[in-house]
MIKOLKOL-993979 format. One record per residue: x, y, z of N, C-alpha, C, O, CB in turn; residue in three letters. Coordinates in steps of 0.1 Angstrom, whole numbers, plus 5000, padded with zeros to 4 digits. Glycine has a CB too. Example, Ala and Ser with C-alpha at 12.3 -4.5 7.8 and 13.67 -1.06 7.14 Angstrom:
<pts>
513249435078512349555078513249675078514249675085511349555090ALA
512849785071513749895071512950005079513450115080514149945057SER
</pts>
This chain:
<pts>
220092327823219992427834221292497836222292427838219492367847MET
221392627836222592707838222892717853221992757861222492847832THR
224092687857224592697871225092837873226192867867225592587874CYS
224492917882224893057884226093057894226192967902223693137890LEU
226993157893228093167902227493197917226393237918228993287898PRO
228293167927227893187941227593337943228193417936228893137951PRO
226693367952226293507955227493597959227493717955225293517966PRO
228493537965229593627970230693637959231793697962230193567982ASP
230493577947231493587937231493717929230393757925231393467927PHE
232593777927232693897919233793877908234993857912233094017928ILE
233393877896234393857885235393967885235094087888233693847871PRO
236593937880237694037879237694107865237094047856239093977882ALA
238294217865238294297852239794337850240194447853237394417851ASP
240594247844242094277843242294377832243494427831242794157840PRO
241394417823241594517813241694457799241894337798242794587815GLY
241394537789241394487775242794437770242794337763240994597766THR
243894497775245194447771245394307776245994217769246294537777GLY
244994277788245194137794244294047786244693927783244794137809TRP
243094087783242193997776242693957762242393847757240794057774MET
243494047756243994017743245393957742245993937732244094147735GLY
245893907754247193847754247193717745246193647745247593807768LEU
248293697738248293577729248493447737248293337731249393587719PRO
248893447750249093337758247893317767247293417771250393347766LEU
247493187771246393167780246693227793247793217799246193017781PRO
245693297799245893367812244593357820243493367814246293517810ALA
244693337833243493337842243793417854244893447858243193187846LEU
242693457861242793517874241893437883240693417880242293667873VAL
242393407895241693327905241393427917242293507920242393197910LEU
240193417923239993497935240593427947241293317946238493517937ASP
240393487959240993427971240593297975241193227983240693517982GLY
239493247969238993107972239393007961238892897961237493117974LYS
240193047951240592967941239592947929239692857921240792827946GLY
238593037929237593037918238093117906238793217908236193087923ARG
237693077894238093147882237293287882236093287880237793067869VAL
238093397882237493527882237593597869236893687865238093617893ALA
238493547860238693597847239493497839240393427844239393737847ALA
239293487826240093407817239993477803238993517799239693257816LEU
241193487796241193547783240793457772240593337774242593617781ASN
240693507760240293427749241293317746240893197743240193517736GLU
242593337747243593237745243393117755243593007751244993287746ALA
242993147767242793047777241492967774241492847775242593107791ALA
240493037769239292957765239592857754239192747754238193057760GLU
240492897744240792817733241692697738241392587734241492897722ILE
242792737745243792627748243192527758243492407758244992697754TRP
242392577768241892487778240492427774239992347782241692567791LEU
239992467763238692417758237592447768236792357772238792267755ASN
237592567773236592617783235892737778236492817770237292647797LEU
234692757782233992887779233892967791233792927802232492857774SER
234093097789233993197800232693187808232693187820234193337795ARG
231593177801230293177808230193057817229593077828229193167797LYS
230692937813230492817822231592797832231492707840230392697813SER
232592887832233792867840233892967852234292937863235092877832THR
233493087849233593197859232793147872231693097872232993327854LEU
233493167883232893137896233192997901232892957912231493157896GLY
233692907892233992767895235392757901236292827897233892677883LYS
235592667911236892637916237692577904237292477898236892537928LEU
238892627901239692577890239992427892240092357882240992657889LEU
240292387904240592247907239492187915239692097923241892237914GLU
238192227913237092167921236492057913236792027902236092277924GLY
235491987920234791877914233991917902233891837892233891807924GLU
233492037902232692077890233492087877232992077866231992217893ASP
234792107879235692127867236392007863236991997853236692237870MET
236291897871237191777869236891717856237791657850236891677880ALA
235591717851235291647838235891727827236091677816233791637836ALA
236191857829236691947818238191977819238791997809235892067817ARG
238691977831240092007833240691947846240091957856240192167834LEU
241791887844242591837856243991887854244591887843242591677856ARG
244591927865245891987865246791907874246491877885245892137870ILE
247991857868248891777875250291827874250791847863248791627870GLU
250991857885250491847899249591967902249492067894251691847909PRO
248891957913247992057917248792197919249892197924247292027931SER
248092307915248792437917248492497931248992597934248192527906ILE
247792417939247492477953248692507961248792617967246692377960ALA
249792427962250992467969251592587964251992677972251992347969PRO
251692607951252392727945251492847948251992947951252592707930MET
250192827947249292947949249392987964249393107967247792907947ALA
249492897973249692927987250993007990250993107997249592807996ALA
252092967983253293037985253293177979253793267985254492957978ARG
252593197968252393327962251693417971252093537974251693317948VAL
250593367977249793447986250493487999250393598004248493377989VAL
251293388004251993408017253193508014253393598023252593278022ARG
253893488003255093568001254893687992255793767991256093487996GLY
253693707986253393817977254493827966254993937963253293947985ASP
254893707961255893707951255493617939254493547940257193647957GLU
256193637928255793557916256693427915257793427919255993637903SER
255993317911256693187910256393127896255393167890256293097921LEU
257093027892256792957880257092807883257892767890257593007868PHE
256292727875256492577877256492517863255492527855255292517885GLN
257592457858257592397845256892257844256692197855259092377840PRO
256592217833256092087829254892047838254791947844257191977832HIS
253892147838252592117844251692057833251692097822251992247849VAL
251091947837250191877827248791917829248191917840250291717830CYS
248191967818246792007818245991897810246191887798246592147812PHE
245191827817244391717811242991777807242191807816244191597820ARG
242891797794241691887789240691787783240891707774242191987779ILE
239491807788238391717785237691757772237791877768237391707795GLY
237091657765236291687753234791647755234491597766236891627740ASP
233991657745232591617746232391467748231391427754231891667734ARG
233391387744233191247745233691187759233691067761233891177734ALA
234091287768234591237781236091197781236491157791233791127785GLY
236791217770238191187770238991307774238491417774238691137756ARG
240191277778241091387783242391387774242991277773241391377798HIS
242791497769244091507762245091587770244791687776243891587748GLU
246291527771247291587779248091697772248591667761248291487784ALA
248191817777248991927772249891977783249491987794247992037766ARG
251092017779252092057789252392207787252392257776253291967788TYR
252692267799253092407798253892447811253892367821251792497798ALA
254492557810255092617822254092717827253492797820256492697819THR
253892707840252792797847253492907855254192877864251892707856LEU
253193027852253693147859252493197868251393217863254193257850HIS
252793217881251793267890252293387898253493387902251393157900ALA
251393487900251793597908250493657914249393617911252493707899GLY
250693757923249493817929248693887919249193957910249993917940PRO
247393877921246393947912246194087917245794107929245093877911ALA
246394197909246194327914244694357918243794307911246594427903PRO
244494427929243194467933242294357936241094367935242594557922ASP
242894237940241994127943242694057955243693987954241894027931LEU
242194077968242794027980242993877979242093797976241994057992PRO
244293827981244593687980244393627967244293507965243893607991ASP
244193707957243893657943245193617936246293647941243193767935GLY
245093547926246193487919246093507904244993487898246293327921LEU
247193557897247193577883248093457877249193437881247793717879SER
247493387867248193277861248393297847247493347839247393147863LEU
249593267842249993277828250493147824251393087830251093387825LEU
249893087813250292957808251092967795250693027786248992867805ILE
252292907796253192917784253292777779254092687784254592967788VAL
252592737768252592607763254092557760254892637755251792587750PRO
254292437764255692387763255992337749255092287742255892267773SER
257292337745257792287733257592137733257692067722259192327730GLU
257392067745257191927745255791887745255391777746257791877758THR
254891997742253491967740253391857730253991867719252692097736ASP
252591757732252491637724252191677709252791617700251491547729ASP
251291767707250891807694252091867686252291847674249691897694ARG
252791957693253992027687254991927683255591927672254492137696MET
255291827692256291727690255991637678256791607670256591647702GLY
254691597677254291517666254291587653254591527643252891457669GLN
253991717654254091797641255491797636255791787624253591947644THR
256491827645257891827641258291687635258991677625258791867652ARG
257791577642258191447637257591417623258291357615257691337647ALA
256391467621255791447608256591527597256791467586254291487608VAL
256891647600257691727590258991667587259491667576257791867596ARG
259691617598260991547596260891427587261691407578261591507609THR
259791347589259591227581259291267567259791197557258391147587ALA
258591377564258291417551259491457543259791417532257291537551ALA
260391537550261691577544262491457540263191457530262391677552ARG
262591367550263391247547262891167536263591107528263391157560SER
261491157535260891077524261191147510261491067500259391077526ALA
261191277509261491347497262891317493263191287481261291497498ILE
263891317502265291277499265391137494266091117484266091297511GLY
264691047500264690907495264190897481264690827473263890817505MET
263090967478262490967464263491007454263690937444261291047463ALA
264191117456265091167446266291077444266691057432265691307450GLU
266691007454267890917453267490787446268090737437268490897467MET
266490717452266090587448265490587434265890497426265090527457LEU
264690677430264090677417265090687406264990617396262990787416ALA
266090777408267190797398268090677398268490637387267990917401HIS
268390617409269490517409268990377406269690287402270090507423GLU
267690347408267190217406266290197394266290097387266390177419ILE
265390287392264290267382264790247368264290157361263290377383LYS
265690327364266190317350266890177347266490117338267190427347ASN
267890137355268490007352267489887354267689787348269689987361PRO
266489907362265489807364264789777352264389657349264589837376LEU
264489877344263789857331264589767322263989677315263489997324ALA
265889777322266689697314266689547318266689457310268189737314GLY
266689527332266589397337265289327334265289207330266789397353ILE
264189407335262889347331262889307316262289207313261789447335ARG
263389397308263389367293264189247290263689157282263889487286GLY
265289227296266189117294265488987299265588887292267489127301ALA
264788997310264088877315262988837306262688717304263588897329ALA
262288927300261188897291261688827278261088737274260489027287GLN
262888877273263488807262263888667265263688567257264688887257LEU
264488647277264888517282263688417283263788307279265588527296MET
262488477288261288387289260788337276260288227275260188467296ALA
260988427265260488387252261288267246260688187239260588507242MET
262588257249263388157243263888047253264587957249264588217237ASN
263388057265263887957275263187827275261987817270263788017289ALA
263787727280263187597281262087607292262087697300264187487285ALA
261087517292259987527301260387537316259887607324259087407300PRO
261487457319261887457333262587597337262587627349262887347336GLU
263087667327263687797330262787917328262988027333264987817321ASP
261687887321260787997318260088057331259888177333259587957309ARG
259887967341259288007353260188097361259688197367258887887362GLU
261488077360262388157367262488297361262488397367263788097367MET
262488307347262488427340261188507343261288627345262688407325ALA
260088437343258788507346258788567360258188667363257588417344GLU
259488497369259488547383260288677384259988767391260088437393MET
261388687375262188807375261388917370261389037375263488787366ILE
260588897359259688997353258689047364258489167365258988947341VAL
258088947371256988977381257589067392256989167396256388857386SER
258789027397259389097408259889237404259889327412260589017414GLU
260289247391260689377386259489467386259689587389261389357372SER
258389417381257189497381256789547395256389657397255989427375ARG
256889457405256589497418257489607423257089697430256689367428ARG
258789597420259689697424259389837417259589937423261189657422ILE
259089827404258689947397257490017404257490137405258389917382VAL
256489937408255289987415255690057428255190157432254289877417ALA
256689997435257190047447257890187445257690277452258189957454LEU
258690187434259390317431258490427426258690537429260490287420LEU
257390387419256390487415255790547428255590667428255190417407ASP
255590467438255090527451256090617457255790727462254690417460GLN
257390577457258390657463258590787455258790897461259790577462VAL
258390787442258590907434257591017437257791137435258490877419GLU
256390977443255391077446255991177457255491287458254191007451ARG
256891127465257491217475258291327468258391437474258391137484PHE
258791307456259591407450258691517444259291617439260391347439GLY
257391507444256491607438256391727448255791707458255091547435ASP
257091837445257091947454255992047451255892147458258492017453THR
255092017441253992117439252992097451252791997456253292077425SER
252492217455251592217466250192167463249892147451251492357471GLY
249492127473248092077471247192187465247392307467247492027484PRO
246192147457245192247452244092267462243092197462244692197438LYS
244292367470243392387481242092457477241992537469243992467492LEU
240992407483239692467481238692407491239092317499239192437467GLY
237492457492236492407501236192257498235892227487235192487501PRO
236192177508235892027507234991987518235192017530237291947507VAL
233991917514233091847524233691717528233691627520231591827517ASN
234191707540234991587544234091467545234491357543235591617558VAL
232791487547231891377547231691317533231591187532230491417553HIS
231691397523231691337509232891247507232791147501231591447499ASP
233991297511235291227510235191097517235490987512236491307514VAL
234791097530234790977538233690877533233990757534234391017553LEU
232590927528231590837523232090767510231790647508230290917520GLU
232790837502233390767490234390667494234490557488233990877481GLN
235190697504236190607509235490477515235890367512237090667520VAL
234390507523233690397529233090297518233190177519232490447538ARG
232490357508231890277497232890197490232690077487231090367487ARG
234090257487235090187480235690067489235889957484236290277477SER
235790097502236289997511235389877512235789767512236590057525ALA
234089907513233089797515232989707504232689587506231689867518LYS
233289747491233189657480234589607476234689527467232589727468VAL
235589647484236989607480237689547492237289437497237689717475GLY
238689617497239589557507238989537521239489467529240789647508PHE
237889607524237189597537235889517536235089527545236989737543ALA
235789437526234589357524234489257536235389187539234489287511LYS
233289257543233189167554233489227567233089177578234089047552GLY
233989347567234289427580233089527582232489577573235589497579LEU
232889557595231889657598232589797597233689817603231289637612ARG
231989887590232390027590231290117595230290127589232890067575ILE
231490177607230490267613230890407611232090437611230390227628LEU
229890497610230190637609229590717620228490687625229690687595THR
230290817625229790917635230191047630231191107634230390877650GLU
229291107622229591237616228891357623227791337628229191237601TYR
229591467624228991587630228291657618228991717609230091677636ASP
226991657618226291717606226491867604226291917593224791687607PRO
226991937615227092077614228492117610228892237609226792147627SER
229392017606230792047603230892137590230292097580231591917601LEU
231592247591231792327579232792267569233392157572232292467582PRO
232992327557233892277548235292297552235692387559233692347534SER
236192197548237592207551238392277540237892267528238192067554ALA
239492327543240392387532241392277529242292247536241092517537LEU
241192207518241992087514241992067499241192127492241491967522ALA
242891977495242891917482241991797482242391697489244291897476ASP
240891787475239991677477240591547473240391437479238691697469PRO
241391547462241991417457243091367467243091247470242691437444ASP
243891457473244891417482244291377495244691287502245891537484GLN
243191447500242491407512241891267510241891187520241491507516LEU
241391247499240791107496241891007497241690897502240191107482MET
243091037491244190937492244590907506244890797510245390997484GLN
244691017514245090997529244090907536244490817542245091137535VAL
242790937534241690867542241690717537241490627545240390937540CYS
241790707524241790567518242890487523242790367526241790577503LEU
244090547524245290477529245090437544245390327548246490567528ASN
244490527552244390497566243290387568243390297577243990627574LEU
242190397561241190287562241690157557241390057563239890327554VAL
242490157546243090037542243989977552243989847554243890057528LYS
244790057559245690007570244889947581245189837586246590117575ASN
243690007584242889957595242289817590242189727598241690057598ALA
241889817578241289687573242389577573241989457576240789707559ALA
243589607570244589507570244889457584245289347586245889557563GLU
244789557594244989517608243889417613244189347622245089637616ALA
242789427606241589347611241389217602240489147604240389427610LEU
242289197592242089097582241988957587241288877582243089107571SER
242688927598242788797603241488757612240988647611243988777611ARG
241088847620239988807629238688897628237788877635240488827644ARG
238688987618237589077616237489187627238389187636236288997616GLY
236489267626236389377636235689497630234889487620237789427640GLY
235889617636235089737632235989847630236989877637234089767644THR
235689927619236390047616235390157618234190147614236890047601ILE
235790267625234890377628235490507621236590537622234690407643ARG
234590577614234890697607234190807615232990807616234590707592LEU
234890907621234290997630234791137626235891157623234690967645ARG
233891237627234191377626233691457637232591427643233691427612THR
234391567641233791667650234591797649235591797642233891607665HIS
234091897656234692027655235392057669234692037679233692137652TYR
236592097669237392127681238092257679239092267672238392017685ASP
237492367685238092497683239392517690240092617689237092607688HIS
239892417699241092437706242292397698243392427701241092357719THR
242092317687243192267679243792377670242992437662242792147671MET
245092407671245692497663247192477663247692407672245392647668ARG
247892527653249292507652249992587662249392687668249792547638GLN
251292557665252092647674252092787669252092807657253492587676PRO
252192887678252293027674253493057666254492997667252293117687PRO
253293157656254293207648254293357648253293417653254193147633THR
255293417642255193567641253993617633253393717637256493627635ASP
253693537623252593577614251193557621250293627619252593507601ALA
251193447629249893407636250293377651250493267655249293287630GLU
250293487659250693477673249893377681250493317691250593607680PRO
248693347678247893247685247793117678247193027683246493307687THR
248593097667248592977660247492967650246393017652248492857670GLY
247692887639246692877629245592777634245992667637247292827615ARG
244292807633243292717638243192597629243192607616241992787639PRO
242992477635242792357627241592287634241792177640244092257628LEU
240392337633239292297641238592167635237892097643238292397642PRO
238692137622237992017617238791887620239891877615237792037602LEU
238091797626238791677631238191557624236991537623238591657646GLN
239091467618238691337612239391237621240591237623239091337597ILE
238691137625239291017632238890887625237790867621238691017647GLU
239890807623239790677617240290577627241490567631240590657604ILE
239390497633239690407644239390257640238390237633238790447656GLU
240190167646239890027644240089957658240890007666240789967633ASP
239489847659239689767672240589647670240389537675238289717677ASP
241589667662242589567659243589547670243489607681243289587646GLY
244689477667245689447677246589567681247289567691246589337673PRO
246489677674247389797677248689797670249089697664247589807692GLY
249389907670250689917663251689847671251689847683250990067662LEU
252689787664253789717672254489827680254889927675254789647662PRO
254789787693255389887702256689937697257090047699255489827716GLU
257489847690258789877686258889987676259890057675259489757680ALA
257790007668257790117658256690217660256490307651257590047644ILE
256090217671254890307673255290457672254490537667254390287687ALA
256590487676256990627675257590667661258090777659257990657685ASP
257690567652258290587639257390557627257890557616259590497638GLN
256090547629255290497619255190597607254790547596253890477624ILE
255490727609255390817598256690827590256790907581254990957603PHE
257690757594258990757587258990657576258290557577260090727597GLU
259590687565259590597553260290467556261290467563260290667541PRO
259790367550260290227551260290167565260990077568261790227546PHE
259390217573259090157586257690097585256690167583259190267598VAL
257589967587256289897585256189787596257189727600256189837571SER
254889767601254689667610254089537604253789447610253689717621GLY
253989537590253389427583254489357576255489417571252289467573ARG
254289217575255289137567255189177552254089187547254988987569GLU
256289207546256389247532255789387530255489427519255589157523ASN
255489467541255089607539256189697534257289677538254489657552GLY
255789797526256789887521257189997531258290057530256289947508THR
256290027540256490137549256390277543256990377548257890127555GLY
255790287531255690407524254290477526254190597524255990387510LEU
253290397529251890447529251790567539251290667536250990347533GLY
252190547552251990647562252990757560252690877564252190587576LEU
254190737554255090837551254490937541254691057542256390787546ALA
253790877531253190957521251991037527251791157524252690877509LEU
251290977536250191037543250691157551250191267550249490947553VAL
251891137558252391247565252891367557252691487560253591197573SER
253391337545253791437536252591527531252691647531254591377524LYS
251591457527250391527522249791617533249491727530249291427518ILE
249691557545249091637556249991757559249491867562248891557569ILE
251291737559252191847562252091957551252092077554253691797563THR
251991917539251792007528250492097529250492207524251791937514ASP
249592037536248292107538248392207550247492287553247192007541HIS
249492207557249692287569248792237580248292307589249292427566GLY
248492107580247592037590248391947599249591937598246491957582ALA
247691867607248291777616247791637614246591617610248091817631TRP
248591537617248091397619248891337630250091367632248291317606ILE
248191257638248791197650248091067652246991047648248691287663ARG
248790977659248290837661248290807676249190847684249090737653ALA
247290727680247190677694246790527693245890497686246090757702GLU
247590447699247390307697247590227710248590247717248290247686SER
246790127712246890027722246189897717245289917708246390067736ARG
246389787722245689667718244189687719243689727730246089537726PRO
243489667708241989687708241489827704240289847702241489657721GLY
242489917702241990057698243190127692244190167699241490127710ARG
243090157679244090247672243290357665242390327658244990167662THR
243790477668243090597662244090687655245190717660242290677672ILE
243790717642244590827635243690947635242490937630244990777621PHE
244191057640243491187640244091287631245291307631243391237655ARG
243191347622243691447613242991577617241791577619243291407598ILE
243691687618243191817621243391907609244491927605243791877634SER
242291967604242392047591241892187594240992207603241491977581LEU
242292287586241792417587240392427580239992347572242792517580PRO
239692527584238392557579238492637566239392727565237492627589LYS
237692607556237692687543237292827545237292907536236792617533ALA
</pts>
């Protein structure tokens, strides 16, 4: 059932120029109701014009979709009393989604009198550089660049002499006494393990871009699920929650497979001791986009969402902010290269990856462009 605006409500018409602003903008009437919002506000706040007009911006009807901290009421009252423009930095907009969760986004809020609207308020939202998504994007890109540097150095300095060490150990094993053969074989085995590690490191040095094309992410996830169930995740529950209307993503299918397989394997390892559940989830979120650039003033849309969740113990708090950096691992004998490689692949796609973790719930979220 559609909820109609109150009889005394009159929407505002700020003009086509205002509607086309690249920054989120709203107009409130004298009672604090949304009288207008532009397209950028619809996208950034995850609100539709039709369901928002006439609603109190900070009223109970909007609480499930939007919460603003601190309240803008004191600033609005000052603007109305003094007929002046004000701004407030680091305002938190808690934006709801279909599952009832809220994502925190930060911005500087500019407020001024609304023309031709008694006691009305004009709001301009300037997303902050400390916006969680922007900060995580920079962290992922930094990790990727660091990983590439590590690859170039380590592969050249270690892999070649290691081949000589392994060859010498193999010769020693052929002629050694039984009590010494075990030691020589251990050198060969450990050398092979290090070579495998360096092979993984060398992948970071591959600067060729992904081969982008339309990809059905559900096909990728189903292949990952089947591989996991007969291999490393045998005995664990893997549940799927797919959006059947999801369009194709613009991605490299092989690289996307590698990313998802790596994340599911990490989840399985986190559950290996006590068992548990892995959830593969997809949905469409039109609010997700990269930070604005000169070429794309409203940011590049990344609406296709993949979530890989487990109910394990969570990421170690000491490394939670560094998990995408190379050689950072929360597992004993872990290489710390898996998530660094994931971050590089996602960055090369012009996409996002971010993690949220607490005991009992760890989620890796990937945001991809539409084909």
